[in-house]
C-alpha distance (Angstrom), angle and dihedral (degrees) to the residues before:
residue distance angle dihedral
X1 . . .
X2 3.79 . .
X3 3.89 117.3 .
X4 3.83 120.9 -120.5
X5 3.76 89.1 -109.2
X6 3.70 95.6 52.4
X7 3.89 91.5 42.4
X8 3.85 88.3 54.7
X9 3.73 90.4 51.5
X10 3.88 91.7 48.9
X11 3.86 90.4 50.4
X12 3.80 91.0 48.6
X13 3.79 93.5 49.2
X14 3.85 93.0 47.2
X15 3.77 93.5 46.3
X16 3.71 91.9 51.1
X17 3.80 92.9 47.1
X18 3.83 94.0 47.6
X19 3.84 84.3 -149.7
X20 3.70 134.1 178.7
X21 3.88 93.0 -90.8
X22 3.81 87.1 85.0
X23 3.74 95.2 54.5
X24 3.86 120.9 98.0
X25 3.78 135.0 -176.9
X26 3.76 119.4 -104.9
X27 3.86 93.2 -166.4
X28 3.84 112.5 143.9
X29 3.84 94.2 -158.8
X30 3.82 90.6 114.6
X31 3.87 91.9 52.2
X32 3.81 114.1 114.4
X33 3.93 117.5 -113.4
X34 3.80 98.3 -154.1
X35 3.84 100.3 55.7
X36 3.78 140.7 -54.2
X37 3.75 127.5 -42.1
X38 3.64 120.5 -146.0
X39 3.93 130.1 -168.2
X40 3.72 115.8 -164.5
X41 3.87 121.2 -153.4
X42 3.68 127.8 -170.9
X43 3.78 109.8 -147.2
X44 3.80 99.3 145.9
X45 3.82 112.1 127.1
X46 3.81 112.4 -125.1
X47 3.85 92.9 20.9
X48 3.79 103.3 109.4
X49 3.86 89.8 179.4
X50 3.74 131.9 10.7
X51 3.90 135.9 167.9
X52 3.75 132.6 -147.4
X53 3.83 120.2 -135.9
X54 3.71 124.6 -161.1
X55 3.82 112.4 -159.1
X56 3.78 87.9 -17.4
X57 3.77 95.0 -51.2
X58 3.77 122.5 109.2
X59 3.81 110.0 -111.8
X60 3.76 111.6 -116.5
X61 3.84 113.0 -90.8
X62 3.85 87.5 3.9
X63 3.77 95.6 99.8
X64 3.91 115.7 117.8
X65 3.87 93.7 -10.2
X66 3.81 109.2 -169.2
X67 3.75 123.3 -120.4
X68 3.87 105.2 -75.0
X69 3.69 92.1 6.6
X70 3.80 127.1 115.4
X71 3.80 141.7 -154.0
X72 3.93 98.4 -129.4
X73 3.67 117.2 -128.9
X74 3.90 115.2 -40.7
X75 3.84 124.7 -176.1
X76 3.84 120.9 -120.9
X77 3.87 131.8 168.9
X78 3.70 115.4 -83.5
X79 3.80 119.2 -117.5
X80 3.81 137.1 64.0
X81 3.87 113.1 -9.8
X82 3.65 138.9 172.7
X83 3.83 112.9 -140.7
X84 3.82 122.7 -162.0
X85 3.84 130.8 179.9
X86 3.87 110.8 -146.6
X87 3.75 123.6 -160.1
X88 3.76 104.5 -136.6
X89 3.87 110.9 -105.6
X90 3.78 92.7 -0.3
X91 3.94 116.0 62.2
X92 3.69 144.5 -104.7
X93 3.81 119.1 -20.1
X94 3.78 100.8 -176.0
X95 3.76 141.7 -15.6
X96 3.88 138.0 -158.0
X97 3.73 135.9 -178.4
X98 3.78 120.8 -142.5
X99 3.65 145.1 159.6
X100 3.89 110.3 -122.9
X101 3.84 125.5 -156.9
X102 3.80 132.4 -163.7
X103 3.95 88.8 -69.8
X104 3.74 141.7 99.6
X105 3.84 121.2 -91.8
X106 3.76 137.4 -178.3
X107 3.76 123.2 -149.9
X108 3.82 118.1 -159.6
X109 3.80 125.9 -171.8
X110 3.83 100.6 -156.7
X111 3.89 139.7 166.6
X112 3.73 115.9 45.9
X113 3.80 134.9 -49.6
X114 3.89 90.4 -99.1
X115 3.90 94.1 42.4
X116 3.77 106.2 26.6
X117 3.78 132.7 156.3
X118 3.80 130.6 -158.2
X119 3.89 108.6 -143.6
X120 3.71 125.9 -166.1
X121 3.84 116.9 -162.5
X122 3.71 126.7 -177.5
X123 3.78 103.2 -136.8
X124 3.86 105.3 -149.7
X125 3.76 90.4 -162.1
X126 3.78 110.9 -151.3
X127 3.90 121.3 -122.3
X128 3.89 97.8 -98.1
X129 3.69 127.9 -148.1
X130 3.76 131.9 -177.1
X131 3.75 93.4 -106.7
X132 3.71 97.3 68.8
X133 3.94 143.3 30.6
X134 3.74 121.8 -142.8
X135 3.73 129.4 -145.5
X136 3.80 139.1 176.1
X137 3.87 137.2 -177.7
X138 3.82 124.7 -117.1
X139 3.89 119.5 -175.3
X140 3.77 116.4 -156.8
X141 3.83 96.3 154.6
X142 3.88 108.3 118.9
X143 3.83 92.8 -166.4
X144 3.86 108.6 133.1
X145 3.82 87.2 -126.6
X146 3.83 95.0 54.0
X147 3.85 100.3 65.7
X148 3.83 95.2 116.4
X149 3.77 116.5 36.2
X150 3.80 129.5 178.8
X151 3.82 122.0 -163.5
X152 3.70 132.0 -166.7
X153 3.78 136.8 -169.0
X154 3.69 100.6 -149.2
X155 3.81 104.1 -48.7
X156 3.77 95.0 -24.2
X157 3.88 114.7 99.2
X158 3.86 109.6 -135.4
X159 3.85 96.5 177.7
X160 3.72 134.3 11.2
X161 3.93 127.5 -159.9
X162 3.72 92.1 -11.3
X163 3.82 109.9 -176.5
X164 3.81 126.5 -138.5
X165 3.82 110.0 -74.5
X166 3.75 94.2 15.3
X167 3.80 137.4 105.3
X168 3.80 138.9 -150.4
X169 3.77 124.7 -126.9
X170 3.83 117.6 -97.0
X171 3.71 114.2 -85.5
X172 3.88 125.4 -154.7
X173 3.77 116.3 -122.1
X174 3.80 133.7 171.6
X175 3.74 116.2 -99.2
X176 3.85 112.3 -100.7
X177 3.78 148.9 99.0
X178 3.80 112.6 -62.0
X179 3.84 147.2 174.5
X180 3.86 108.4 -120.4
X181 3.74 117.7 -150.1
X182 3.82 132.0 -178.6
X183 3.85 129.1 172.1
X184 3.74 148.2 121.6
X185 3.82 106.6 -82.6
X186 3.76 91.4 -144.5
X187 3.75 93.2 46.9
X188 3.78 109.7 50.8
X189 3.81 94.2 -178.3
X190 3.80 88.1 70.4
X191 3.78 93.6 74.5
X192 3.80 118.4 138.2
X193 3.82 116.4 -177.8
X194 3.81 141.8 178.0
X195 3.76 123.1 -170.2
X196 3.69 132.3 -147.9
X197 3.74 97.8 8.7
X198 3.75 115.9 168.6
X199 3.87 117.4 -139.6
X200 3.73 112.8 -168.7
X201 3.71 129.4 -151.4
X202 3.83 115.6 -97.5
X203 3.75 89.7 23.4
X204 3.89 125.4 119.9
X205 3.86 117.4 -150.2
X206 3.78 139.3 -169.8
X207 3.74 119.2 -153.1
X208 3.76 104.9 -151.9
X209 3.93 118.1 -156.8
X210 3.73 112.5 -161.4
X211 3.84 146.6 144.5
X212 3.81 126.5 56.1
X213 3.78 147.2 -109.2
X214 3.84 93.6 -80.5
X215 3.81 106.4 119.9
X216 3.74 91.2 -132.9
X217 3.77 93.3 55.3
X218 3.83 109.7 26.6
X219 3.90 128.3 -179.7
X220 3.72 116.7 -61.4
X221 3.79 137.6 -163.8
X222 3.86 116.4 -153.6
X223 3.77 124.6 -172.6
X224 3.99 113.9 -140.9
X225 3.73 120.6 -173.6
X226 3.75 113.0 -137.7
X227 3.78 100.1 -165.7
């Protein structure tokens, strides 16, 4: 696993070079043709189980999703929708209205139960091949010290200064086993890491940064497979 000092050096060199590592594919070949696809992710601290409703109806496989769990992609009709995250047995956490196309989307409930945010992200999945894996960084930590998060797959930066409720583009990486790291470069205590994570060719991944600086919670990095 890379150290904070070496990680900062890597980030500085990559930023200075403005290299290809920050480029991502915008191909829509993985977009559905018969409606929208939605993946729901529960990353809300303190919410042991939440559900996502679409126009008042619970999304398939998105009822009582555990903390840091997800529904996988589920197909819904394209068009205007009202999305709501529901804390099981309590009530609505957050809602958002949107117009969905024939594309893939991720919906994250982040932050904490008392200060949550429902985030809708158009995924823009790259055209995957077996020669490479693809990864992006999504930041759903509402901690005041986690407003600009940088993530890396080994020595490859996959997202730089990603704000709360935002996502980087997908970045191409070689298949292999990696240490994954995400943190605020200026706040070393925000580090979240995973070791010996296998990223396979042809697969598309989201690195989800969540949690907070509360000692009982901590910052977490979760790998989500997008295909």
